[in-house]
Backbone as ProteinMPNN parsed JSONL, in Angstrom:
{"seq_chain_A": "XXXXXXXXXXXXXXXXXXXXXXXXXXXXXXXXXXXXXXXXXXXXXXXXXXXXXXXXXXXXXXXXXXXXXXXXXXXXXXXXXXXXXXXXXXXXXXXXXXXXXXXXXXXXXXXXXXXXXXXXXXXXXXXXXXXXXXXXXXXXXXXXXXXXXXXXXXXXXXXXXXXXXXXXXXXXXXXXXXXXXXXXXXXXXXXXXXXXXXXXXXXX", "coords_chain_A": {"N_chain_A": [[14.098, -7.065, -19.15], [14.873, -9.821, -18.816], [13.066, -12.727, -19.021], [10.783, -11.931, -17.757], [7.351, -11.965, -17.354], [5.224, -11.024, -15.762], [4.294, -8.55, -13.773], [4.02, -7.428, -10.09], [3.098, -4.709, -8.434], [3.643, -2.657, -5.65], [1.949, -0.444, -3.862], [1.94, 2.274, -2.437], [4.227, 4.864, -2.406], [5.321, 3.602, -4.381], [3.443, 3.935, -6.634], [1.557, 5.784, -5.626], [2.238, 8.806, -4.074], [3.543, 9.091, -0.612], [3.649, 10.904, 2.456], [4.688, 10.32, 5.399], [5.003, 11.912, 7.807], [3.485, 13.872, 7.507], [0.776, 12.488, 8.753], [1.823, 12.175, 11.563], [2.266, 14.793, 12.271], [-0.772, 15.55, 11.964], [-1.986, 14.12, 13.86], [-0.552, 15.222, 16.396], [-1.18, 17.484, 16.393], [-3.868, 17.164, 17.075], [-3.412, 16.403, 19.521], [-1.934, 14.471, 20.457], [0.904, 13.026, 22.152], [4.082, 11.982, 22.204], [4.516, 10.7, 19.721], [5.585, 8.681, 18.059], [6.058, 6.467, 19.742], [3.437, 5.465, 19.24], [3.051, 5.323, 16.677], [5.223, 4.529, 15.408], [7.438, 2.612, 13.585], [7.582, -0.64, 14.111], [6.776, -0.067, 16.415], [3.844, -0.057, 16.845], [0.392, -0.539, 17.878], [-1.27, -3.883, 18.581], [-3.564, -3.653, 16.901], [-3.158, -2.163, 14.836], [-2.173, -3.959, 12.837], [-4.166, -5.703, 12.749], [-6.339, -4.432, 11.505], [-5.085, -3.671, 9.294], [-5.543, -6.208, 7.709], [-8.066, -6.652, 7.863], [-9.319, -7.321, 10.003], [-10.479, -5.92, 11.731], [-13.103, -3.631, 12.094], [-14.008, -0.312, 10.697], [-14.869, 1.432, 12.576], [-14.217, -0.069, 14.915], [-11.315, 0.314, 14.828], [-11.031, 3.31, 14.778], [-11.939, 3.699, 17.485], [-10.262, 2.426, 18.681], [-7.718, 3.827, 18.295], [-8.167, 6.257, 19.266], [-8.579, 5.453, 22.061], [-6.194, 4.373, 22.569], [-4.46, 6.389, 22.454], [-5.63, 8.574, 24.04], [-7.063, 11.049, 23.126], [-9.115, 13.708, 22.745], [-11.005, 13.516, 20.011], [-13.195, 13.907, 17.233], [-14.427, 11.435, 15.313], [-14.125, 11.882, 12.499], [-12.0, 13.532, 12.769], [-10.005, 12.013, 13.139], [-10.047, 10.225, 11.044], [-9.31, 12.111, 9.024], [-6.653, 12.682, 9.935], [-5.418, 10.33, 9.769], [-5.654, 9.602, 7.208], [-4.068, 11.723, 6.178], [-1.281, 11.463, 5.44], [-1.378, 10.07, 2.796], [-0.738, 11.264, -0.539], [-0.536, 12.287, -3.785], [-1.37, 10.744, -7.165], [1.146, 10.528, -9.37], [0.834, 11.481, -12.979], [2.626, 10.412, -14.691], [3.122, 7.939, -14.113], [0.938, 6.282, -13.961], [0.776, 6.595, -16.715], [2.845, 4.94, -17.303], [1.772, 2.542, -16.52], [-0.049, 1.663, -18.217], [1.484, 1.461, -20.513], [2.952, -0.661, -19.773], [1.055, -2.496, -19.467], [0.566, -3.657, -21.898], [2.868, -5.33, -22.401], [3.112, -6.986, -20.393], [1.66, -9.188, -18.088], [0.053, -7.434, -15.437], [-0.146, -6.546, -11.898], [-1.462, -5.575, -8.605], [-0.51, -5.385, -5.159], [-1.014, -4.175, -2.069], [-0.139, -3.287, 1.15], [-2.921, -2.126, 3.158], [-5.534, -0.334, 4.063], [-9.073, 0.032, 4.719], [-9.947, 2.834, 5.194], [-7.949, 4.138, 4.037], [-7.896, 3.27, 1.494], [-10.697, 4.084, 0.419], [-9.872, 6.715, 0.602], [-7.613, 7.192, -1.159], [-9.05, 6.389, -3.633], [-10.678, 8.098, -4.142], [-8.934, 10.261, -4.539], [-7.673, 9.45, -6.604], [-9.646, 9.228, -8.867], [-10.542, 12.02, -8.849], [-8.393, 13.264, -9.917], [-8.04, 11.997, -12.213], [-10.001, 12.232, -13.476], [-12.31, 10.415, -12.957], [-13.046, 6.617, -12.937], [-10.788, 4.076, -11.971], [-8.208, 3.084, -10.077], [-7.916, 0.429, -10.056], [-8.386, -0.663, -12.468], [-6.158, -0.719, -14.107], [-4.961, -2.944, -13.694], [-4.602, -6.444, -13.814], [-5.608, -8.112, -11.531], [-6.339, -6.422, -8.766], [-5.104, -6.312, -5.49], [-5.299, -6.095, -2.135], [-4.4, -5.92, 1.131], [-6.434, -5.86, 3.599], [-8.649, -6.946, 2.217], [-7.7, -9.209, 1.278], [-6.924, -10.705, 3.673], [-4.551, -10.978, 4.198], [-0.794, -10.479, 4.443], [1.806, -8.488, 3.205], [5.051, -8.809, 4.732], [4.41, -11.555, 4.405], [4.804, -14.808, 3.235], [3.257, -16.541, 2.522], [1.104, -14.816, 1.37], [2.301, -13.988, -1.135], [2.421, -16.501, -2.211], [-0.283, -17.326, -2.364], [-1.264, -15.086, -4.543], [0.414, -15.845, -6.603], [-0.742, -18.571, -7.575], [-3.366, -18.26, -7.359], [-3.402, -16.773, -9.747], [-2.17, -18.36, -11.575], [0.583, -17.972, -12.239], [4.2, -18.065, -12.48], [6.784, -18.143, -10.04], [9.316, -16.937, -11.06], [9.123, -16.184, -13.717], [8.227, -13.607, -12.645], [7.778, -10.259, -11.417], [8.16, -8.194, -8.424], [7.719, -5.462, -7.155], [8.466, -2.828, -4.892], [8.929, -0.438, -2.236], [10.166, -1.098, 0.204], [12.266, -2.565, 1.608], [12.035, -5.37, 3.024], [9.556, -6.078, 2.435], [10.322, -6.995, -0.302], [12.256, -8.942, 0.031], [10.415, -10.73, 1.208], [8.748, -11.529, -0.996], [10.84, -12.67, -2.809], [11.636, -14.658, -0.956], [9.005, -16.102, -1.364], [9.75, -17.26, -3.783], [9.869, -15.324, -6.108], [11.003, -12.791, -8.395], [12.482, -9.844, -7.145], [12.353, -6.01, -6.973], [13.748, -3.337, -5.522], [12.702, -0.21, -4.841], [14.43, 2.092, -3.817], [15.293, 4.938, -1.779], [14.743, 8.021, -3.475], [14.418, 6.995, -5.991], [12.247, 6.156, -8.633], [9.966, 4.418, -10.262], [10.115, 5.296, -13.217], [12.914, 5.305, -13.559], [13.606, 3.259, -14.553], [14.457, 0.738, -17.553], [11.91, -0.844, -18.979]], "CA_chain_A": [[13.787, -7.752, -18.226], [14.693, -11.057, -19.622], [12.481, -13.975, -18.509], [9.79, -11.622, -16.864], [6.306, -12.265, -17.969], [4.271, -10.724, -14.906], [4.824, -7.517, -12.82], [3.25, -7.155, -9.319], [3.364, -3.511, -7.969], [3.37, -2.268, -4.767], [1.204, 0.981, -4.056], [2.379, 3.55, -1.481], [5.75, 4.921, -2.536], [5.553, 3.016, -5.617], [2.346, 4.512, -7.64], [1.304, 6.67, -4.835], [3.079, 9.099, -3.229], [3.18, 9.497, 0.34], [4.468, 11.475, 3.444], [4.266, 9.996, 6.735], [5.234, 12.883, 8.635], [1.995, 14.667, 7.351], [-0.308, 12.019, 9.497], [2.63, 12.23, 12.585], [1.999, 16.243, 12.501], [-1.812, 15.981, 12.383], [-2.046, 13.304, 15.46], [0.277, 15.935, 17.073], [-2.368, 18.757, 16.429], [-4.803, 16.799, 17.789], [-2.668, 16.615, 21.085], [-1.454, 13.079, 20.733], [2.316, 13.49, 22.561], [5.149, 10.802, 22.118], [3.52, 10.174, 18.516], [6.047, 7.472, 17.48], [5.579, 5.555, 20.594], [2.075, 4.91, 19.086], [2.7, 4.876, 15.142], [6.611, 4.582, 14.737], [7.798, 1.293, 13.006], [8.135, -1.838, 15.026], [5.924, 0.063, 17.848], [2.336, 0.054, 16.554], [-0.468, -1.897, 18.548], [-1.928, -4.958, 17.509], [-4.844, -3.322, 16.537], [-2.993, -1.549, 13.549], [-1.77, -4.756, 11.665], [-5.573, -6.275, 12.472], [-6.724, -3.537, 10.654], [-4.664, -3.991, 7.822], [-5.742, -7.568, 7.402], [-9.381, -6.766, 7.713], [-9.748, -8.246, 11.325], [-11.444, -5.191, 12.938], [-14.055, -2.61, 11.361], [-13.442, 0.941, 10.291], [-15.212, 2.129, 13.805], [-13.177, -0.063, 16.065], [-9.997, 0.988, 14.702], [-11.276, 4.617, 15.19], [-12.282, 4.018, 18.732], [-8.903, 2.053, 19.273], [-6.717, 4.849, 18.128], [-8.74, 7.065, 20.568], [-8.307, 4.508, 23.443], [-4.626, 4.264, 22.543], [-4.056, 7.972, 22.388], [-6.467, 9.597, 24.835], [-7.559, 12.225, 22.434], [-10.781, 13.848, 22.572], [-11.273, 13.938, 18.906], [-14.046, 13.118, 16.502], [-14.224, 10.364, 14.032], [-13.868, 12.837, 11.211], [-10.686, 14.327, 12.941], [-9.343, 10.659, 13.48], [-10.066, 9.831, 9.816], [-8.653, 12.86, 8.139], [-5.467, 12.717, 10.345], [-4.926, 8.94, 9.402], [-5.152, 9.823, 5.992], [-2.973, 12.958, 5.54], [0.032, 10.94, 4.48], [-1.744, 10.124, 1.21], [-0.628, 12.396, -1.534], [-0.86, 12.159, -5.029], [-0.65, 9.866, -8.276], [1.953, 11.272, -10.66], [0.145, 10.834, -14.025], [3.342, 9.57, -15.579], [3.66, 6.439, -13.124], [-0.042, 6.074, -14.634], [0.591, 6.512, -18.308], [3.815, 4.098, -17.699], [1.213, 1.344, -15.993], [-0.722, 1.58, -19.633], [2.18, 0.797, -21.337], [3.508, -2.059, -19.406], [0.112, -3.78, -19.654], [0.891, -4.171, -23.497], [3.558, -6.334, -22.631], [3.191, -7.985, -19.122], [0.4, -9.161, -17.086], [0.459, -6.746, -14.216], [-1.09, -6.865, -10.559], [-1.075, -4.68, -7.65], [-0.593, -5.545, -4.026], [-0.475, -3.418, -1.346], [-0.537, -3.57, 2.495], [-3.651, -0.792, 3.087], [-7.068, -0.406, 5.031], [-10.696, 0.459, 4.129], [-10.141, 3.875, 5.285], [-6.972, 4.69, 3.379], [-8.735, 3.053, 0.168], [-11.462, 5.01, 0.201], [-9.366, 8.061, 0.118], [-6.77, 7.18, -2.436], [-9.965, 6.165, -4.751], [-11.562, 9.795, -4.371], [-7.79, 11.416, -4.96], [-7.55, 9.259, -8.194], [-11.169, 9.673, -9.494], [-10.34, 13.379, -9.117], [-6.935, 13.418, -10.723], [-8.216, 11.428, -13.582], [-11.441, 12.373, -14.03], [-13.267, 9.131, -12.946], [-12.15, 5.754, -13.192], [-10.232, 3.347, -10.564], [-6.792, 2.603, -9.896], [-7.84, -1.257, -10.222], [-8.824, -0.817, -13.9], [-5.039, -0.727, -14.946], [-4.428, -4.233, -13.319], [-5.372, -7.893, -13.946], [-6.045, -8.059, -10.242], [-5.368, -5.608, -7.442], [-5.003, -7.322, -4.115], [-5.525, -5.25, -0.803], [-4.311, -6.866, 2.537], [-7.76, -5.706, 3.992], [-9.552, -7.436, 1.671], [-7.173, -10.554, 1.002], [-6.744, -11.272, 4.678], [-2.955, -11.533, 4.596], [-0.143, -9.028, 4.269], [3.261, -8.453, 3.092], [5.945, -9.823, 3.749], [4.236, -12.672, 4.598], [5.327, -15.686, 2.35], [1.828, -17.187, 2.272], [0.223, -13.849, 0.694], [2.428, -13.852, -2.464], [1.891, -17.708, -2.706], [-1.836, -17.179, -2.747], [-1.48, -14.683, -5.635], [0.829, -16.788, -7.695], [-1.185, -19.586, -7.367], [-4.618, -17.797, -7.955], [-3.286, -16.389, -11.083], [-1.258, -19.178, -12.425], [1.828, -17.443, -12.172], [5.55, -18.917, -12.249], [7.518, -17.196, -9.548], [10.524, -16.97, -11.659], [8.77, -15.228, -14.231], [7.235, -12.58, -11.881], [8.751, -9.526, -10.619], [7.701, -7.591, -7.466], [8.065, -3.753, -7.015], [8.101, -2.467, -3.611], [9.99, 0.592, -1.816], [10.278, -1.708, 1.38], [13.306, -4.186, 1.533], [11.547, -6.42, 3.806], [8.443, -6.783, 1.481], [10.757, -7.326, -1.64], [12.72, -9.934, 0.835], [9.166, -11.543, 1.485], [8.595, -12.016, -2.508], [11.839, -13.443, -3.098], [11.527, -15.801, -0.043], [8.23, -17.035, -1.898], [10.257, -17.464, -5.249], [9.503, -14.154, -6.991], [11.858, -11.749, -8.705], [12.249, -8.716, -6.505], [12.899, -5.016, -7.61], [13.654, -2.49, -4.479], [12.87, 0.997, -4.961], [15.496, 2.426, -3.098], [14.734, 6.312, -1.393], [14.922, 8.859, -4.342], [14.303, 6.253, -7.222], [10.77, 5.765, -9.105], [10.068, 3.482, -11.539], [10.771, 5.852, -14.173], [14.436, 5.444, -13.402], [14.103, 1.924, -14.882], [14.125, 0.619, -18.58], [10.979, -1.773, -18.735]], "C_chain_A": [[13.599, -9.199, -18.55], [13.941, -12.048, -18.633], [11.475, -13.629, -17.579], [8.63, -11.659, -17.64], [5.039, -11.485, -17.308], [5.031, -9.683, -14.133], [3.897, -7.38, -11.559], [3.68, -5.639, -8.536], [2.63, -3.242, -6.523], [2.633, -0.815, -4.623], [1.825, 1.986, -3.505], [3.809, 3.823, -1.597], [6.154, 4.564, -3.68], [4.771, 3.866, -6.884], [2.135, 6.018, -7.136], [2.018, 7.328, -3.896], [2.848, 9.416, -1.834], [3.933, 10.167, 1.481], [4.165, 11.304, 4.951], [4.226, 10.848, 7.914], [3.889, 13.795, 8.77], [0.905, 13.936, 8.491], [0.417, 12.183, 11.196], [1.943, 13.694, 12.805], [0.373, 16.525, 12.831], [-2.531, 15.328, 13.64], [-1.703, 14.47, 16.356], [-0.777, 16.97, 17.359], [-3.267, 18.479, 17.19], [-4.765, 16.406, 19.241], [-2.189, 15.187, 21.419], [0.456, 13.526, 20.986], [3.051, 12.014, 22.359], [4.52, 10.104, 20.662], [4.007, 8.803, 17.987], [6.018, 6.565, 18.27], [4.377, 4.609, 19.918], [2.362, 4.3, 17.853], [4.116, 4.747, 14.542], [6.798, 2.904, 14.512], [8.383, 0.713, 13.776], [7.29, -1.425, 16.361], [4.219, 0.323, 18.021], [1.496, -0.99, 17.361], [-0.602, -2.552, 17.836], [-2.564, -4.661, 16.587], [-4.837, -2.87, 14.916], [-2.77, -2.581, 12.597], [-3.258, -5.575, 11.67], [-6.327, -5.608, 11.693], [-6.499, -3.782, 9.5], [-4.825, -5.236, 7.056], [-7.52, -7.772, 7.462], [-10.042, -7.524, 8.948], [-10.387, -7.497, 12.184], [-12.113, -4.203, 11.992], [-13.443, -1.352, 11.259], [-13.483, 1.75, 11.872], [-14.205, 1.482, 14.946], [-11.78, 0.348, 16.09], [-9.965, 2.462, 15.079], [-11.074, 4.819, 16.646], [-11.117, 3.27, 19.307], [-7.878, 3.093, 19.362], [-7.188, 6.161, 19.399], [-8.599, 6.616, 22.183], [-7.053, 4.674, 23.591], [-4.127, 5.565, 23.102], [-4.229, 8.928, 23.434], [-6.934, 10.887, 24.239], [-8.794, 12.213, 22.59], [-11.006, 14.397, 21.124], [-12.338, 13.202, 18.334], [-13.571, 12.088, 15.573], [-13.901, 10.814, 12.987], [-12.587, 13.195, 11.561], [-9.712, 13.32, 12.925], [-9.086, 10.192, 11.911], [-8.968, 10.695, 8.859], [-6.926, 12.777, 8.845], [-4.829, 11.229, 9.761], [-4.595, 8.848, 8.122], [-4.533, 10.982, 5.298], [-1.762, 12.461, 4.753], [-0.129, 10.329, 3.014], [-1.64, 11.296, 0.34], [-1.216, 12.304, -2.947], [-0.603, 11.012, -6.34], [-0.015, 10.612, -9.112], [1.435, 10.328, -11.908], [1.345, 10.243, -14.895], [3.816, 8.364, -15.193], [2.066, 5.994, -13.84], [0.205, 5.477, -16.205], [1.647, 4.939, -18.382], [2.905, 2.652, -17.04], [0.287, 0.739, -17.372], [0.168, 1.16, -20.289], [2.544, -0.597, -21.42], [2.29, -2.933, -19.591], [-0.254, -4.214, -21.23], [1.846, -5.266, -23.206], [3.757, -7.279, -21.243], [1.682, -8.105, -18.847], [0.788, -8.492, -15.716], [-0.819, -6.918, -12.993], [-0.81, -5.903, -9.752], [-1.363, -5.465, -6.288], [0.071, -4.716, -3.088], [-1.294, -3.546, 0.158], [-1.56, -2.092, 2.804], [-4.571, -1.233, 4.244], [-8.362, 0.263, 4.346], [-10.494, 1.916, 4.315], [-9.077, 4.607, 3.869], [-7.5, 4.103, 1.464], [-9.598, 3.872, -0.164], [-10.995, 6.378, -0.184], [-8.485, 8.244, -1.066], [-7.582, 6.923, -3.681], [-10.336, 7.36, -5.019], [-10.094, 10.431, -4.905], [-7.673, 10.715, -6.567], [-8.628, 9.646, -8.89], [-10.861, 11.251, -9.72], [-9.166, 13.748, -9.887], [-7.103, 13.063, -12.46], [-9.464, 11.707, -14.374], [-12.408, 11.037, -13.934], [-12.156, 7.935, -12.98], [-11.711, 5.254, -11.942], [-8.958, 3.193, -11.048], [-6.497, 1.155, -10.48], [-7.959, -1.709, -11.729], [-7.331, -0.934, -14.753], [-4.366, -2.096, -14.289], [-5.358, -5.41, -13.867], [-6.171, -8.097, -12.746], [-5.487, -7.085, -9.544], [-6.082, -6.15, -6.168], [-4.722, -6.058, -3.046], [-5.412, -6.032, 0.406], [-5.728, -6.924, 3.437], [-8.365, -6.592, 3.504], [-8.977, -8.979, 1.479], [-7.095, -11.221, 2.61], [-5.227, -11.581, 5.135], [-2.251, -10.084, 4.086], [1.167, -9.002, 3.793], [4.093, -7.972, 4.349], [5.632, -11.244, 3.788], [4.35, -13.713, 3.223], [3.944, -16.357, 1.527], [0.98, -16.178, 1.28], [0.583, -13.965, -0.743], [2.282, -15.576, -3.122], [0.555, -17.791, -3.464], [-1.977, -16.419, -4.371], [-0.851, -15.031, -6.749], [-0.124, -17.851, -8.161], [-3.044, -19.24, -7.988], [-4.497, -17.174, -9.644], [-2.683, -16.98, -12.145], [0.225, -18.742, -12.954], [3.077, -18.162, -11.569], [6.336, -17.662, -11.481], [8.804, -16.614, -10.141], [10.477, -15.95, -12.636], [7.893, -13.811, -13.771], [8.112, -11.888, -11.244], [7.481, -8.649, -9.91], [8.454, -6.46, -7.148], [7.864, -3.492, -5.879], [9.327, -1.443, -3.272], [10.01, 0.417, -0.483], [11.037, -2.665, 1.15], [12.504, -5.142, 2.055], [10.501, -6.742, 2.723], [9.175, -7.474, 0.173], [11.583, -8.8, -1.138], [11.608, -11.228, 0.81], [8.954, -12.229, -0.056], [9.458, -12.925, -2.815], [11.813, -14.859, -2.101], [10.229, -16.957, -0.746], [8.518, -17.362, -3.601], [10.576, -16.516, -6.497], [10.656, -13.621, -7.342], [11.773, -10.547, -7.789], [12.928, -7.299, -6.965], [12.587, -4.066, -6.257], [13.936, -0.809, -5.087], [13.548, 1.919, -3.902], [14.754, 4.179, -2.778], [15.22, 7.201, -2.518], [14.906, 7.967, -5.858], [12.949, 5.873, -7.511], [11.174, 4.946, -10.102], [9.986, 3.958, -13.06], [11.896, 5.877, -14.687], [14.743, 4.188, -14.1], [13.615, 1.851, -16.664], [13.16, -0.718, -18.04], [10.864, -2.522, -20.159]], "O_chain_A": [[12.503, -9.758, -18.579], [14.299, -12.085, -17.455], [11.103, -14.426, -16.717], [8.848, -11.347, -18.811], [4.016, -11.271, -17.959], [6.218, -9.84, -13.85], [2.742, -7.175, -11.933], [4.805, -5.645, -8.035], [1.455, -3.492, -6.253], [2.913, -0.036, -5.533], [2.368, 2.724, -4.328], [4.609, 3.124, -0.976], [7.197, 5.019, -4.15], [5.352, 4.334, -7.863], [2.359, 7.064, -7.745], [2.465, 6.713, -2.928], [1.841, 10.109, -1.689], [5.132, 9.899, 1.403], [3.47, 12.094, 5.592], [3.533, 10.585, 8.897], [3.394, 14.277, 9.789], [0.19, 14.715, 9.122], [-0.41, 12.313, 12.099], [0.996, 13.701, 13.592], [0.039, 17.382, 13.649], [-3.432, 15.86, 14.288], [-2.594, 14.768, 17.151], [-1.158, 17.229, 18.501], [-3.64, 19.302, 18.026], [-5.718, 16.155, 19.978], [-2.077, 14.814, 22.586], [1.121, 14.173, 20.177], [2.369, 10.991, 22.395], [4.086, 8.952, 20.693], [3.245, 7.932, 17.569], [5.936, 5.481, 17.691], [4.324, 3.382, 20.001], [2.124, 3.107, 17.66], [4.26, 4.835, 13.323], [6.288, 2.087, 15.279], [9.454, 1.076, 14.263], [7.11, -2.243, 17.263], [3.58, 0.744, 18.985], [1.876, -2.155, 17.484], [-0.328, -2.403, 16.646], [-2.392, -5.158, 15.474], [-5.714, -2.99, 14.06], [-3.111, -2.301, 11.448], [-3.558, -6.109, 10.602], [-7.139, -6.289, 11.066], [-7.35, -4.075, 8.661], [-4.348, -5.37, 5.929], [-8.112, -8.81, 7.169], [-11.076, -8.189, 8.885], [-10.865, -7.952, 13.223], [-11.469, -4.003, 10.962], [-12.311, -1.246, 11.731], [-12.572, 2.441, 12.327], [-13.536, 2.17, 15.716], [-11.156, 0.666, 17.103], [-8.968, 2.89, 15.66], [-10.362, 5.699, 17.129], [-10.934, 3.467, 20.509], [-7.221, 3.246, 20.392], [-6.445, 6.741, 20.19], [-8.537, 7.325, 23.187], [-6.638, 5.108, 24.666], [-3.453, 5.668, 24.126], [-3.444, 9.816, 23.765], [-7.184, 11.805, 25.021], [-9.546, 11.239, 22.611], [-11.183, 15.606, 20.975], [-12.56, 12.05, 18.705], [-12.414, 11.986, 15.167], [-13.226, 10.036, 12.312], [-11.833, 13.211, 10.588], [-8.55, 13.662, 12.706], [-7.959, 9.814, 11.591], [-8.071, 10.209, 8.171], [-6.015, 12.834, 8.019], [-3.676, 11.221, 9.33], [-3.596, 8.253, 7.719], [-4.499, 11.153, 4.08], [-1.345, 12.924, 3.691], [0.803, 10.143, 2.233], [-2.406, 12.25, 0.478], [-2.437, 12.252, -3.095], [0.497, 10.459, -6.357], [-0.685, 11.476, -9.678], [1.485, 9.102, -12.009], [1.0, 9.557, -15.858], [4.736, 7.768, -15.752], [2.285, 4.948, -14.451], [-0.058, 4.38, -16.698], [1.421, 4.027, -19.178], [3.549, 1.607, -17.139], [0.001, -0.452, -17.496], [-0.223, 0.188, -20.936], [2.549, -1.411, -22.343], [2.491, -4.114, -19.873], [-1.172, -4.949, -21.596], [1.61, -6.285, -23.855], [4.56, -8.211, -21.206], [0.766, -7.381, -19.236], [1.688, -8.928, -14.998], [-1.986, -7.28, -13.136], [0.161, -5.219, -10.077], [-2.376, -6.163, -6.244], [1.278, -4.473, -3.086], [-2.485, -3.781, 0.366], [-0.997, -1.003, 2.689], [-4.436, -2.138, 5.067], [-8.287, 1.026, 3.383], [-10.994, 2.477, 3.339], [-9.46, 5.38, 2.99], [-7.306, 4.781, 0.455], [-9.336, 4.535, -1.168], [-11.52, 7.078, -1.05], [-8.549, 9.205, -1.833], [-7.044, 7.151, -4.764], [-10.332, 7.729, -6.193], [-10.243, 11.215, -5.843], [-7.597, 11.425, -7.57], [-8.426, 10.597, -9.646], [-10.967, 11.667, -10.874], [-9.245, 14.791, -10.535], [-6.6, 13.553, -13.471], [-9.782, 11.463, -15.538], [-13.174, 10.74, -14.85], [-10.931, 8.05, -13.028], [-12.085, 5.78, -10.895], [-8.646, 3.17, -12.238], [-5.503, 0.727, -11.068], [-7.7, -2.84, -12.14], [-7.356, -1.216, -15.951], [-3.151, -2.224, -14.442], [-6.525, -5.32, -14.247], [-7.385, -8.256, -12.878], [-4.285, -6.832, -9.625], [-7.278, -6.345, -5.947], [-3.914, -5.166, -3.305], [-6.327, -6.802, 0.701], [-6.07, -7.998, 3.931], [-8.828, -7.345, 4.361], [-9.782, -9.908, 1.529], [-7.246, -12.442, 2.623], [-4.836, -12.22, 6.112], [-2.748, -9.068, 3.599], [1.73, -9.976, 4.292], [3.852, -6.904, 4.91], [6.394, -12.085, 3.311], [3.921, -13.259, 2.162], [3.746, -16.568, 0.331], [0.225, -16.685, 0.45], [-0.297, -14.041, -1.601], [2.072, -15.804, -4.313], [0.301, -18.139, -4.617], [-2.615, -16.963, -5.272], [-1.299, -14.692, -7.844], [-0.219, -17.917, -9.386], [-3.69, -19.884, -8.815], [-5.391, -17.18, -10.49], [-2.574, -16.525, -13.284], [0.805, -19.19, -13.943], [3.082, -18.724, -10.474], [6.526, -16.551, -11.976], [9.299, -15.685, -9.502], [11.293, -15.029, -12.697], [7.105, -13.172, -14.468], [9.049, -12.375, -10.61], [6.365, -8.416, -10.374], [9.66, -6.475, -6.903], [6.789, -3.986, -5.538], [10.43, -1.509, -3.814], [9.909, 1.417, 0.229], [10.635, -3.645, 0.523], [12.244, -5.974, 1.186], [10.683, -7.794, 2.109], [8.63, -8.445, -0.353], [11.532, -9.75, -1.919], [11.866, -12.388, 0.486], [9.018, -13.453, -0.173], [9.032, -14.04, -3.119], [11.97, -15.983, -2.579], [10.319, -18.185, -0.727], [7.655, -17.636, -4.435], [11.244, -16.76, -7.501], [11.572, -13.934, -6.581], [10.591, -10.216, -7.701], [14.093, -7.398, -7.349], [11.424, -3.962, -5.866], [14.959, -0.34, -5.585], [12.776, 2.457, -3.107], [13.818, 4.579, -3.471], [16.449, 7.134, -2.544], [15.485, 8.488, -6.812], [12.39, 5.222, -6.628], [12.265, 4.771, -10.645], [9.82, 3.164, -13.986], [12.165, 6.261, -15.826], [15.921, 3.902, -14.311], [12.736, 2.578, -17.126], [13.432, -1.435, -17.077], [10.079, -3.459, -20.302]]}, "name": "protein", "num_of_chains": 1, "seq": "XXXXXXXXXXXXXXXXXXXXXXXXXXXXXXXXXXXXXXXXXXXXXXXXXXXXXXXXXXXXXXXXXXXXXXXXXXXXXXXXXXXXXXXXXXXXXXXXXXXXXXXXXXXXXXXXXXXXXXXXXXXXXXXXXXXXXXXXXXXXXXXXXXXXXXXXXXXXXXXXXXXXXXXXXXXXXXXXXXXXXXXXXXXXXXXXXXXXXXXXXXXX"}
């Protein structure tokens, strides 16, 4: 990777395996009909984005899901269904981070939310006997903490500025083309992980 000194990684679909159908199925099992009208790409209610940038609390999010769908479900049932899409951290991807940190400044930037973070932090600790995913990065940025999300140009510009990074020396890796486009619009180099491709398929 000629000229690259820094790498910013996405989380879901890049380091952490996801299966969105599991969350869809879980909510269907709770009685949600026409699930994709609520959760499908481009159809999500405004409060989903608000939650992703930390604009509402966990409880406000849970209550909003309950109000939107009309289901009579407990907080725990909604949380478990919401988190059902989160799968595993393949150890070989974590090992790759350890190796890459010897050669590059590496960062994490994820569009996520507080309930998901609690869940995947737990999965990481259980898988690797403690510790935190954040430990592998110089800085880890989560949209609900940062108050900004991908693919907004300002979010990438903030990370570059805060860490003294030069866009042309910084590679952003994501499994969503729209986010890669956002990074490139902010002056970064982009790497799109199309379906079926993983981090291990590249020469770093």
